[in-house]
N, C-alpha and C positions, 0 to 999 in steps of 0.2 A: 587533400588528404592522401593523394597517391604518391607524393614525393618520397616518403620512406621506402615504398615498394620499389620505385625506380632506382633509388640509391642502392638497395640490396642487390638488385639485378645487375647494376653496372660496376659494383665494387670489384669483382674478380678481374674485369678488363682493366680497371684503373691500377690495381696492384701489379698485374702483369706488365703494364706499360711503364710504371715507375721502376720496376725491377730491371727491365731491359734497358731503359734510358740510363739508369745509374751504372749498369755494367758497361755500357758503351762509353760513357763519359769518363770513367775511372780506369779503363783498360783492364777491368777485372775479368775473371773467367766467365765465359758465356753462360747464360741460363740453361737449365736442363731442357732437352728436347722432349717431344711427346714420347719418343721411344724410350728415353731414359726414365721419364716419369712412369711409364707403363711397367718397365722392368723393376723399378723401385716398389711400385704397388704390388707386383707379383711376389717380390722378395718378402714384403711385409705380410702378405697373405700366407706365404709358405712358412714364415716364422711363427705366425699365429697357429697354423695347423700343427707344426712341429711341437709348439708349446702345449697345445691341447693333447696331442698324442703322448707327450712326455708326462703330462699331468695324469692322463688315464693310466699309463703304465705304472706310475708311482702309486696311484690309488689301488690298482690291482695287486701290486707287490705288498703294500701295507695290509690290505685285506687278507691276502694269502698268508702273510706272516702272522697276523692276529688269529686267523683260523687254525694255523698249525700249532701255535702256542696253546690255544684253547683245547684242541684235540689231544695234545701231549698231556695237559693238565688232567683231562678226563681219564686218559689211559693210566696215569700215575695213581689217581684215586682208586680206579678199579684194580690196579696191580697191588696196591697196598692192602685193599680189603681181601682179595682172594689169596694173596701170599700169607697174610696173617691167619686166615681161615685154614689154609693147607698146613701151615706150621703147627697150629693147635691140633688139627686132626691127626697128623703124623705123631705128634708128641703123645696124644691120648692112646694111640695104637701100641705104643711101647709097653704099656702095662695093662691094657684091656683084654677082654675075652676075644674080641675080634682080632686083636693083634696076635693072640695065641693061635687062632685059626689060620691067620696068614702065615704063621711060622711053620705050618704043615707043608708049605711050599718051600723047598730047599733053597730057592734063589731069592726069596724075599729079603732075607737078612743082608745078602750081598747088595741088593738094589738099595736098601735103606742106607747102608754104609756109603754107597756111591753118592746118594743124595746129600748125606751129611758132609762128605769130603769135597764134593763139588755142588754146592747149593745153586738154586736157580739164579740167585743174585746176592750180592753183598749189600748189607744195609747201609754201609758207608757210601757206596756208589749211589744207592737210591736216594739217600738224604742229600747228597751233594747236587745231584741232577734236579731233584725236586726244589731245592733251595734256589737254584739258578732260574727255574721256571717261575717261581714265586716272585723273584725280582723282576723278571720280564713282564709278568702280569701287572704288577704294581706300576711299572714304568708306562705300560700301554694305557692303563686307566688314567694316569696323570696326563699323558699326551692327548687322550680323547677329551679330557676335561678342559684342555686349552687348545681348541682346534686352530687358533691363529698361529700356533707354533707347529710348522710342518715337521713330520718325522718320517724318514725313509731308512729302514733297517739296512745295515751294510751286509755284505755277503757272509762275513764271519758269524754275525748274529743269526742269520737265516740258517747257516749250516749247523750251528750249535742247536738251534731249535729242532731242526730235522733229525739230528743225531739223537737228541733226547726222546723224540717221538718214536724213532725206530728202535731205540734201546728198550723203551717201555713195552712196545708191541712184541718184541722178541721175547722178553722175560714173561710177559703175560701168556704167550703161546707155550712156553716151557711149563708154567704153572698149570695150564690146561692139560698138557700131556701127562704131568704127574698125577693130576686129579683123575684123569681118565684111566691111568694105569691102576690106581688104588681102587677105583670103582669096579673095574673089570676083574681084578684079582679077588676082591671081596665077593663078587658075584659067583665065583667058581668054587668057594670054600664049602666044606661040609658043615652046614649049620647044626646038624644033629650030633656031631662028634663031641665026645666028652673030653674037654681040654682042661679040666680043673687041676689035674696033676702035671700038666705040661708047663715048661718054663715060659716066661713071658718073652715077647719079641725083643725087649731090651737085653734080657739074659742071653738069648740066642746071638744077638749082635756082639755082645761082649765075648762070648765063647768063640765066635768067628774071628774077631780081631786078635784074640789070644792065639788061636791056631795059626792065623796068618803070620803073626810075628814070630812064632816058634819056627814055622817053615822057612821064613826069611833067614833066621839065624842059621838053621841047619844047612840050607842051600848055600849061604855065604861061605860057611866053613868048608863045605864040600867043594865049592867052586874054587876056593883058594888052593885046596890040596891038588885038585885036578890041574889047575893052571900051573902050579909049581912042577908037576910031573910031566904033563903032556903039552900044555898050551904055550909054554914060554918061548920055544923056538918059533912057533907060528905067530906069536905076538910080535916078535922081533921082525919077522918077515913082513907082517902087516904094517908095522911102523915104517919100514923102509919103503914099502909101496905108497904109503900115505905121503911120505916126504917127496917121493918122485912125482906123485900126482900134484902136490902143492907147487913144486917148481914148474911143472908143465902149466898149471893154471895161471901162475904169475906171468910166465912167458906169453901165454895167449892174451892175458889182460893187457900187457904192455903193447902187444901187436895191435889189439883192438883200439887202444888209446891213440897210437900213432896213426892208424888208418882214419880214425875219426877226426884227428887234427888236420890231416891232409885234405879230407873231404870238406871240412869247415873252411879251410883256406881257399879251396876251389870255389865253393859257393859264394864266399865273400868277394872273390875276384870277379865272378860273373855278375854279382849284384852291383858292384861298383861300375862295371862296364855298362849295365843297363841304366843305372842312374846317370852316368855321363851322357849316354845317348839321349835320354829324356831331357837333360839340361840343354844340350845343343839344339834339340828340336824346339824347345820352349823359347830359347833365345832367338832362333830364326823366325819363329812365329811372332814373337814380340816385336822384332824389327819390322816385319811386314805390317803388323797391326799399326805400329807407330807411323809408318809411311802413309798408310791409308788414312789414318786419323788426321794427319797433318793436311793432306789434300782435302779431306772432308771439312776440316776446321776452316780452311780458307773460304770454301763455298758457304759454310754456315755463317761465318762472320759477315760476308757480303749480304746474305739474305736477312740476317738479323739486323743489320744496320738499316736496311730499307724498312723492315718491320718496325724498328724502333722509331723511325721518323713518323710513320703512320700512327703508331700508338701514342706518341706524344701529342699529336693532333687530337686523337680521340680523348686523351686524358684532359686536355685543355677544355674540350667541349663538355666533358662530364663535370669538371669542376665548375664551369660557368653555369651549367644547368642546376647543379646542386646548390650553388649560391642563390640562384634565382628561386628555386623551390623553397629554400630555407627562409628567404625574405618573404615569400608569399605566406608561408606558414606562420611567421612571426606577426604578419599583418592580421591573419585570421585570429590568432591568439589574442592580439590586442583588441580586436573587435569583440571577441567573446567576453573579455574582462571589462569592457566599457560599461558605464553606468546605464546607458540607454538600452543596450542589449540585455543586461541583467534585469532591467525593469520590464522590457517587452516580453521576455521569456520566463518571467517569474512563475507562471502556472506550471511550467515544466521543470524548472530548476529547483523549486522548493522540495524539501524532504517529505516523503509520505510513504505509506505502505501499499497503496493501490497502484496497479499498472494497467494500461489499456489492454482489453481482452480478458481480464480476470473474470472467472465465473463466480456464481454465488457462493461456491464452497471454497474458493481460494482464500487462504489465510497466510499473511506474511507477518513476521515479527520484527524484521530489521527495516527501518525507514531509510529512504534514499531518494535521489532525484529520479525523474521519469526515465524509462528505458528507451533508447533510440531504436533498438530492434523492435520493441513493442509498438512504437509509433508507426514504424514501417509496416509491420504485420497488420495493424489495424487499418491501414490505408490512409492515415492522416497526412502523409507526405506526398501523396499523388497530386501532380500538378493539373488538377481538373476540379470540376464542381463537386464530385463525390468526395475528393480529398479534403476540400474545404469544409464540407458537411461533417466528415469524420473528425477533423480537427476541432470543430466547434463542439461536437458531442463530447470530446475529451476535456476541453478547457472551460466550457461554459457552465455556469452554476446549474442551469436547468437542462443542459445538454442541447441536442438538436433533434427535432421531431423526425427527421429523415433517417437517423441512425440510432435513436434511443432503444430500438429493439435489440441492438448489439451491445449496449452499455448496461450490463446486468446490474439490477438494483436501483437504477435511476427512477423507475416508475413507482417505487415504493414510497412510503410516507416520509422517509428520511432524506429524500432528495438525492443529489449526486453521491455515488459511493466513495468518491475521493474527498474525504472530509478534512484532509490535512493541508492541502495546497491551496494557494490563491486561485480564485475562479473569476472568469469574465461575467458580466451581467447583461449579455445580449438576450434578445427575445428567443424563445425556444423554437418559434416558427421561422425556418430559414428564409422563406419568401418575404418576411416582413423586415429583414435587415435592410438598412439604408445603403446607398451606394458607398458612402464613406465607411460604414461599418464593415461591409464586405471587402472593401479595399484594405482595411486594417487587418482583417483575418488573413487575407491573401499575403500581405506584407510579412506577417508573423510566420506564415508557412514557408515563405521564401527564405527567411532567416534560418529556420530550422533545417531546410534542405541544404542551404549553403554552409552553415556552421556546424551542422550535426556531428560529423566525424571529429572535428576539432574539439567540440564540447565534450565528446566521449574521451578523447585523449587527455584533456585537461581535468577530467573527473567531474565536470559540471553536469553531464548526463550519464546515466548508467548505460551499460552496453546493451 
C-alpha cells in the first residue's frame, strides 16, 4: 500500500534525471541551475506582486472615478434646484412690494442688470454637462452589472468628470453669493415705508437701461467730436508707437526662437553623447559577461555530465522499484478479487448501515461496506488476543462476551446491531472456541491486515 507514496516522493528525482540525460545525449542547452530557478521564481513572485499592485491601483482609480461622477451628479441636482429657486425669486421681486423696497437702494437696479447680463450660468452649458454625466452614470451602471468586463477610465474621461464637478461647484457658489446678497439687502430695507406709489423694480431697471443707452449715445457723439478736434494727432502718434512696439516684439520673438533652437541642438548633442557612452559600456560589460559565462559553461557541463551519469543510475533503480511495487499491487488486487477472499471477508464487504463503534443514537441512511478506519479504531486489527476478540464481536452473530460491552445494542432483544451483513455463527464465549475456530478468526484478521488498504483503494471496504 506504500508504493504510490514512494512513487510520488521519487518522481521529482526521476524527472530531473531524465531531463539531464536527454540534454546531454542530444547536445541541447544545459538544464537550469539552482540559481537560475531561484531567479525565475523571484521574477514570478515580483510579477504577481506587480499584477496585484496594478489591480489595486486600477480599482482605486475606478472607485475614485465613480465617486467623482456621483458627486458631480449630486452637485448638478442641487445647482438646478437652487438656481431655479433663485431665478423665480428674482423674477418675483421685479413686480412685488419687496422689490419696490429694494428699489429704495440706488444700486439694486444696477446689480439686477449685471445679473441679467452676466447670469450665474447658461442653461445650454448646464444641459450639455448634465447630459454628459447622465451618459457616464448609465455606462458605469452597465459596467457594474457585468463585472467580468473590466473598465478603466482613461485620463480624458477623468478630466472631463473633474471639470464638470468643478464647474457645478463654482456655479453653486455663485448662486449662494447671489442668494446671500438678496437676503442681506432685504434685511436692511425699511419694512414700514409706504411704497404703493413707487415704481416697481422692473420699471426702475427699464429706466436705468434707457438712461444708460442715452448716455452712451451722448458720450459717443461727444467723443467723436473731441477726437476730431484734439485727439487725432495723438492717435497717429499712438499708432506709430504701436507699430514700433510690434516690430520690436517680433524681433524679440525671432531671437527667442533662435536661442531655443540652439539650446535644443546642444541638449540633443549631449544626450547622444551620453547614449553612446552607455552603449559602449554595455557592450564592454556584455563581452565580459560572455567570457565569464563561457568559462562557467565549461565547468557546468563537466559537472552536469557526472551528475547525469549518477542520475541515470538513480532513474534505473527508481523504475525497477516502481515496476516491482506495481507488480506487488497487482497481486494484492488479484487476491482481493479472488472468490476465496470475497467469501472469507463477506461479513465486512457486504453493504450495511452499521459501522464498528456506532452508538445507540447513530443513524446512517446510505448503505456500504464496513469502514477500514472503523475496524482499526475498534481494535479489531490488532495482532493479539484482544484484537481477535474485537473482530469476533464485530462479525459474530452474537458478538463476543469479552467486548460486547463496546458493541452498543448487541445485548438487546434484537441481537447484533448489524442486521444487514452476513454474520459468523461462533459461540459468544470466547474461551469456548475450538483451536480450529480460533485459527480461522486469526486467518481472517491477517487477511484484513494485509489486504485492508488495497480493499479500500478498490472500493471493497469503506475508508
